[in-house]
N, C-alpha and C positions, 0 to 999 in steps of 0.2 A: 526121058524116063521112068525107061529101063533104066539107060546111067545110074542117074540116083536113087532108084530101087537099092540099087547094089549094096550101098552099105547098110540098109538096116536089112536086107537081108542076109546078110551077112553077121551080122548083128544075134539076130534070130538064130539067127543056126548055134551059133558061136551058144547061147544056151543049153544045148543037146551036147554040143561038142567043145565045152572049156580047153584052150590050151593054156592053162596058163605053168603047168610044170613044164616047161622048154631052157634047152638047155641057157642056162648065162656062163658064157666065161668066167672062169672066177683066177681069182691070182690065189697060190698056195697060201703066199703066207699073209696072207690076210685073214682075220677073222669070219670063220666059214658061219655059214646062211642053212639055216633048214627049207629056204624060198629061194627062188630058182625063178629067172627074170629074163623074158628072149634081147636078147641081141640083136641091132638092126632091122627093129618092125618097128620101131617110130626115126625120128626125123627130127629133126633142129629148125624149133618153132619157129624161128627169125632164118633170113639168110643169110647173117651177119660172122662175122670169125667169130665162135661161139668164147664171150667174154664174162666175169661172173663181178656181180657187188657182194653177193653175200651166197651165204654156202648152207644143207641143208643141213638143219639143226642148229643149227649157230647158234649161239645164244643169245638172251634176245628177254631186254622185261618183262619177265611175268610170259614168259613162253619162250619153246624149241619153234625160232628159223621153219616154217612146213615146206618149203621149196630151194627154189634157185631164184637167184633174182639174176636176169641177162640187163648185160647192162644194156643201150641204147645210145650210146654215144652223146648223152646227155642230151639227147633231144627225144621229141616223139616222133607222132605219125607214119613207125618203121611196119610196112607188110607183115600180118602177124600167120601161118599156116599152121593147118592141122596138122598133128607129128603121126598121125594115123587116117585111117579111114575110122567112120564113127558119122553117129547123129548130136545137133546141138539138145544134152540131156537136163542141163540149167542155168536161167539166166539168173544176173543176181550183181542191184546197182544199193548201193551204200551208202551213208554219208564218208565215216573212215573206214576201214578193213581195205580191201582192193578196188571200193570208190566205185566200179563197172567190168565186173567179172564173164567169161563164158568158161564153163563144164562141157565135155564131148565125153558122152560115153564110149569104147572098143570093143568089138567080138573081142577081142582076148580077152576079157573082166579087169578094167582098170581103166582106169580116171582121169585126162589130161586136163587142171583147172588151170586158165589164164589168169592174170589181177590186174586194178589197174590201167584196163585201159585205157585211150583217148575217142576212141569209135569204134559202135561193129557195121558191121557191115547194112543196106538198107534192108531187106527182109529183116533182121535179129534185129534193126531200130524198129523198127513198123510191130513185130511180136512184144518188145518193151514197150514201148509207145500206147499199146488197143492193153493191156494192164495194167498199165499207172491210170492210167482215165476211166478203166471199168472200175476198179477199186478203188480210185480217188485214194492216192497214194502216190509217194516217187519212189521212195522205198520199198524197191522188190526183189524177193525172193521167192520162186516155183521150179515148177517139170515142165520140163518137154514132152513132148511127144513120140517115142521112130522117126514116123511118118514127118517131122513140121517140119525138121532141117537141119533133114542127111547133107554130110557132108567128104567128100574124099579125101587122102591124104595128099598135099599141099595142098589143096582152097585157100585161096584168102577170106574169115572168117570177121578179120577185127584191127589195129594197126595201133601201133604200144604207144602207151599216154605217160604220166603221171595224176590219175584220179588216186582219188580215199587218201590215205595214209600213209601216203607215198614223201621218202625224203630227194626226191630227181625221177626225175624220166627212166625208166629199167619197164618191163615184164618180168614178172612174179609169176612161176612156171610151177607146174608140182605134178604128178603124177601115183595116183593114189588105185589101189582094192575101193571094186565097185563096188563089191557086199560089203566089206565088214569097213567101207568110209574110211582105213589107215592112209597115210601119207608114207612114201617109198623114195626113197635116195635116186633122185632122174638119173645118178651117175651109176646106176648099178644095170640098169638097162642097153651103154653107152653112149649114153649123152654126156659123152663127157667132157672136159679144160682143161686144156693144156696147163702141163700142170708138171717141172721136175722141181722143185722144189719144197724141201723136209720142214717138218711145222718148228716153231718156234717155240723152249720152253726157255720161264721167268722165271717162276721160282717153286717151293714146295713148301707145307706145313705141315708138322705134325699137331695133331689132337690127340690130345688126355684124357679120353673118356673112360676109361673105367670101370664099365659097366653102367655109367651115367646116357641117357641120354644129347646128343649133340645142344649144344643150346646157345645163346649169344655166353655168358661165363665156360661156356669149354676152354682149361687151360690150354691155349696154341703156340705151337712155335713159328717164326718166318723162317727162310730157308731160301735168300740168295739161291739165283742158279749161275751160271756163267757159259760161254761153249756158243756154237751155231752147226752150221754145213750138217749136220744129222748128229754134230758127240756136246754132249755139257757132263759136267762137272758142279760140284761144290767153288763157289766163291773162294770156299778158307777153307783147305783141305784141312776137317777136322774129322775126324771120326761124330757121329752125330749118340748122345748121349739120352734115349729113353729106355723108364719101366714102367713097367703093368699093361694094359689094355691098352695101345692106340689104336690108331689110321692117320689117313694121309689124302694129304690136298695139293691140285695139281695148277697156276697159268700156266694156258698155250697154248695159243694157237697155230695159224694158221696162211698161208698164200701160194696162190699160184703162180704160173709163167706172163699172166693176161693182165696184170693188175697189178697195183698199190694196197691192193684194200686187206687186211684181218680179217681172214676167215674164220671158221668153227674148222675141228678137224670132226676127224673116222673112226679113232681108236684114240679108248688109255688103255692099255694093259699092264697094271702093280706083279713086278714078281719077286718073292722071296724068298734064299734059301732057294734061287731054280722051281721056284714053286706058283704058281700065276695066283694071286692073292685078286684083285678083281679085274672085271674088264666093263671098258664102255664101249658097244660099235651102233653108233648112227644109223640102221639099218631104212628105220620105218616107228610110226609108236602111230596112237593112236588119240585126236584131238582134245577127247573126254580129258588123256593124264595130261596131257601141256606145260600145263599149270605148275608138275610136277619139279621143274625148271627149277623153282623156288627151295624143292628142297634136294634138288644135283647139287646145289651150290654151296657155298661160306656165304647164308641170308644176310646174317650180319654182319658177315665182312663186305658185304652188298650193299646194304640197305646203310652202313657208314663210311666207307670211305669209295666203295667206286669199284673193285676189286672185286674180281671174275674166280674169283677160286673154285673149282670144278672139285669134289669134295671125292677121293676116294676110297668113298664108304659107303652103303646102301642105307636110310633111314628105313628101321623098319614099317609103313605105311607107305612107304617108297612108288608106287605100284608101276608103274611105267611098260617094265618092259625091257628095255637097252642096258641089262646086266649080266645079259646070262653067261656064264663062266665065271661071276664071282663067287668067295665059297669065303663061310661064314661071314657075310654083310660087308668084306671085306679089314674086319677090323686084321688084331696082331697084339697078341700077347710077348712080349717083351721080362719073362717075366727066371731067364736065368745072366751068368755068366757073360754070355759066347760073344760073337762081332758077327755079325748078318748079314750077308752077302741083299741088298736087295735093289731093285732095276726096275724102274720104266722105260716102257717101248708107245712113243704117239705115231702114228699112221695116219695121213690121208688117205683118198678114197687112191687116188693117183699107186699109195704105195712107196709113196717116202718116208719113210723109218729115222722118223730122231730117239736118242739114248742115251738116256742118264742112270749113270751106276752112284749109289753111295752103299756107306756098311751103320750100321747103327752096332753102336752097344750097348748090348742090354742089361740092365741091374736089374736085382725081383724089389720088387714094390714092398713097402715100411711095412713090417708087422701090423703097428695098428695100422687098421684099415680107417680111413677118412671119411667122418661122417657130417654126416652135410642132411642136418632136421628141416625140412618139409612145408616154405614158408603159406603156400595156400591149398589147393584143392587138387590131390591125384586123380589128374583124366588119364585115362587108357586109350590109346590110337586105335584099337582098335572093337571100337560097343561104344551107343554111346553117351555123352557127356551133357551135364545140367551140371549148372550154378545157380541156384536163387536167393532173395532175399524180399523181406518183402515192398521191395521197389526196382530192381533189376532183377528181369531173366535173362540166362543165356543157352543154349541149347545146339551144340554140336552131334551132325549124326555121325555114325560110323564112317570111317574116314578122310573126315575131315582135319583127321593131325598126320603126322607122316612121322611119328616119335610119342612117347607115354613124356605127356607137362606138370608140372606145378604149375599148374594156373594159376591166380594172382590178381587177386579184385581192390580196385578203392575205389571211396566215393571223394571226389576232389571240388572247392568251390563252383560256386556257380557262372556260370557266366554274362554277364547285360544281357540280356535280350533270351533267356533261358528259362525253361519250364519245369527246371529238372537240375537236382549239382547236377559235372560234371561226369561220368559212371569212365573210369578210369577198368576198361573188359584186357587186360595184360597189358601187352605189349605189344609193337609194332615189331618188332627181332626176328618173333615167331608165324612161320609162315603157316598158309592154309590149301585143302586143295578145293574147296568150292564156298562156298555161304555156309552163313550159320544164323540162326534166330537168334535177333534180340528184343530182349522185353523191356523198356522202362516206362514205369510209372509218374506221369508228371505231377508234382507235389505243388504245385500252379494251376487254382481252377481255369480251362481254359472256353470256359461259360459254353458260349453259342458254337464256339472254333473247334471245337474236339475231327469234324474233319480236316481240317487246315492242320491239324498236327504232325513237326516233321520228324525225326532222327535226325542231327546231321550230331558228323567228323571238325572233329579239332583244327583235326589238319586240312580240314576245306571238301569241301561235296554232303552236298544232303542225301539222305538215302531211300528207294523208296521205301512209303511208312502209309500205315492202316491204325486205324485206333478201334481196338481189337477191347472188352471187358475190362477198361483204365486203362490201358497203357498204352500203349504206340510200338507199334510190331514194325519189325526192319526184318530183311535179307542182307545180312551183310560181309564183305568179304571179308575183311584182315583186322584185327585185332586193335584196340589203338582207347581213344578216351565220343565218350558218344556225352548226346544230352537234347534235350525234346527242346526246336521250340516253335514257332507260327511261320506260318507263310500265306499268308492276306494281302500281299500287292500283285498286282498283274502284271504280265509281259511287259514288256516294252518294244514297239517296233517304233525303227528310222529308216524314214526313204532315203535312195542314195543317190538317183538320180531323176528322181521324179515328185511332181508339188503338182496341188489343187490344179488344176484348166490347160500343163506345162504340155504343148504337142511334143508329142514323140516319134514324130514323124523321122525322128535320123539313128531315134535310139534302135539296139537289137532286140532291149530283154528292159524290163525295170527292175530295178534291184533294189533290197530293203535287207535292214541287221535288223534282226528276234532276239534279245535276249533276254532269262528272267536273273533275280535276285535268289534264288535256292533252289527252289525242288526243279524247276529243271521243266525242260517246254517237254509237253507231252504231244500236242500235234500244231499245226498250222493246216490254211487255209489257202485259196485265195479263191477268187470268184471276178469274172468280166462277165460285165450287163446280167449276174445273177445264174453265172454256170461256172461250174468248173473249173481249173485252167493247172495245170502243173508248177510245180513253182518246185526249183530242186536247188542243192542244197550246198553250196562249194562247202568243199575242207579245208582247202588253205587261206582265200579270199575270206571263209567263214561268211559270204552272201546267201540270198536267197534271192534269185531270180529266175523271168519267167520269160520267157526267150518268144516275142510274138509265135504265132504262129497260123493254120485256120482259120483257130476257138478267134482272135482280134486281126477284122481286117478292118480297113482303113475310115476315120468315123468318130465321135464320140466317142465313149464309153468310161463307165461307173468301173472301179474296182475294189472290190471292197475284198479286205486280207483279219483274219480272226487268228489270233495263236490263243491259243492256252497249255497252263501250267498243268503240270504234275497235281495241286490240290486243285485243279478245277476256276481258276484264276484265271479271268478271259478282257484281252482285251480287242477294241475290233480299229479297225483305220478306213477309215471310207475317199479316198477322192476320186474328182475327173480328169477323162484325159481326151488328149487328142491323139491322135496319128493319121 
């Protein structure tokens, strides 16, 4: 009993004597940090030689990767150990994302996170199932008290899996600051991966900004790079000719000594004539800023060509905080007749370094300044912005734009089945940090179906919508083409392994497919003999399954399955079966 109480006592004691300022073994050639991380405090979560398929802050679609993806030999079922004393502080079950995840708070002020789990120990599984039945939900995300599930360093509490939005078996592992919830590069704590391989540099891009916001219309030069083993040069040995205010971008990635996976880098530094212009270091970040990856990269190039170009300049509205040491946002003025020496220094966290040096021939800009007339409405990145007509309204909160914007709107012809014209809300090449309000007025009578109205993106996907003050309103995440439609069709329920009167004694579960034509599924509930039962939703197979348990003993049973979409259209399936 005393042994189980020890992690809880240590955690409570830490609230008074937090030891976060322990010494971190620094490598002086890496970018320096104001933080210090305790080496040796945490153990590895797996008893496998450490190898990763994904690195911290690696570039992913719409987010920076928030941890390390530890490889598990392409299989599931490896024991997962608590990396230090602590207690299970949070349990989560979700359709996508981590699938099944465990969070452990530690007495030194950090939280470790373990995602894509196959299963947890029976005591944790019972806590999850009790919560699900009490709240009649499958998706679950809840906190625990320190005395509910204490752990000691090395205790096995789960097994590795492939749950949720996982591309293959592995363990997603994070270390977070418990108080701020910022996620931190685990290798800074000494959980390193063998690595003697320097980063790869493939190309750079020069951008001609000349005082204008970056956009899909910004003039750019794509410049190939060759080399290897840490030393790179221009593919064609010549000067790069630039004039006026310019900036650069780089295409780079990294590998380690344990796998062939191409991962993210740790730091990028751009120097001009011996002075640091731009610094990007992936030490830690807040989750509410992770969408800023679309500002960090050349977003139009990514959407158009699938090319990951990391901009070496910072949009004024990008607040992610990974650019400490950057000067003048990384912008460089080439307005003389000199030759300038530039240098990229790219490092991984093991301090393997790649260097690319090149020269720029500068020339003064033309005396007649380029004049470009605005096409639309001027939006400022640091204030709220509104655009409205009698048919549409767009409301962007402050902080949604990464830079000033020449906002363009157009009304397009109606689509079949639409209850409004298609409204072109700028274009898809401008990324947004968060959602904005979009109001569209139907120009065809909705009759008694105003509560069924939904805003639809022509690129696919309906938005969660409400009818208000004669408009259909939604919070949407991207610019694009939108219109109003009606969803009056109920969801579909398709039995997979069960039919009326079937004997299910040889089966472990009841399986179904549930779908919807437009607005999406809001809720689904299964009842056996009038009692709610847990219906799991698998991300890989898309199946909804009830696994037989104590809630369905041998005998004859009646199943009721009810699915409701976001517009409250209801579908019910009733079947009798035996087991």
